[in-house]
C-alpha positions in Angstrom: 106.5 96.9 118.1 103.7 96.5 115.6 102.9 97.9 112.2 99.5 99.1 111.2 98.1 101.0 108.2 94.9 102.9 108.1 93.6 102.8 104.4 91.5 105.8 105.0 94.6 107.8 106.0 96.3 106.7 102.8 93.3 108.0 100.8 93.4 111.3 102.7 97.1 111.8 101.7 96.3 110.7 98.2 93.7 113.5 98.0 96.3 115.9 99.4 98.6 114.9 96.6 95.9 115.5 94.0 95.4 119.0 95.5 99.2 119.6 95.0 98.7 118.5 91.4 96.0 121.1 91.0 98.1 123.7 92.7 101.0 123.0 90.2 98.5 123.4 87.4 97.4 126.8 88.8 101.0 127.8 89.1 101.7 126.9 85.5 98.6 128.9 84.4 99.9 131.9 86.4 103.4 131.7 85.0 102.1 131.5 81.4 99.6 134.4 82.0 102.1 136.7 83.7 105.5 135.4 82.8 105.6 136.0 79.1 106.7 139.2 77.5 105.9 140.3 74.0 108.6 142.0 71.9 107.1 145.4 72.8 106.7 144.7 76.5 110.4 143.8 77.0 111.6 147.4 76.7 114.9 148.0 78.4 115.0 144.5 79.9 114.9 143.0 76.4 118.5 141.9 76.9 117.3 139.7 79.8 114.3 138.5 78.0 116.1 135.4 76.6 117.2 134.3 80.0 113.8 135.0 81.4 112.2 132.8 78.7 114.7 130.1 79.6 113.8 130.3 83.3 110.1 130.2 82.5 110.7 127.1 80.4 112.6 125.4 83.3 109.9 126.3 85.8 107.4 124.8 83.4 109.5 121.6 83.2 109.7 121.5 87.0 105.9 121.9 87.5 105.3 119.2 84.9 107.6 116.9 86.8 105.8 117.8 90.1 102.4 117.0 88.5 103.7 113.7 87.2 105.0 112.7 90.7 101.9 113.8 92.6 99.5 112.2 90.1 101.3 108.8 90.0 101.8 108.9 93.8 98.2 109.6 94.4 97.0 106.8 92.2 99.5 104.4 93.8 98.4 105.3 97.4 94.7 104.7 96.4 95.7 101.3 95.0 97.7 100.4 98.1 94.7 101.4 100.3 92.5 99.1 98.3 95.0 96.3 98.8 95.2 96.9 102.5 91.4 96.8 102.8 91.3 93.5 100.9 94.1 92.1 103.0 92.4 93.1 106.3 89.1 91.5 105.2 90.9 88.3 104.2 92.8 88.2 107.6 89.6 88.8 109.5 87.8 86.0 107.6 90.7 83.6 108.4 90.6 84.5 112.1 86.8 84.2 112.2 87.0 80.7 110.6 89.2 79.5 113.5 86.5 80.2 116.1 83.9 77.5 116.9 80.4 78.1 115.7 78.4 79.9 118.3 75.0 78.3 119.0 72.2 80.7 119.1 69.7 80.2 121.8 66.2 79.7 120.6 63.8 82.5 121.3 60.7 81.5 123.3 58.0 84.1 123.3 55.4 82.6 125.6 
């Protein structure tokens, strides 16, 4: 069994998480644009308006939390990808250093 990490794949997933952050931002904008009632708009559902405002507030909290998670996870994955790239380069250099120097044949262009 072996373990391998492709830094490029980590970066792709980090980009996916950034898209989720943007999607949550769009959802918040939609909720704020269409989920608020003025006093006159509440009409007969005015009794439920208080509960609705509470639900909108909770949804906003949840979306803020989702944005915090996706943003921090995306940044962390990019940092990890950078660390794996550096580690791979260091490992390759150490392995290369164990090989004997290869003599290059001289080129004779007669």
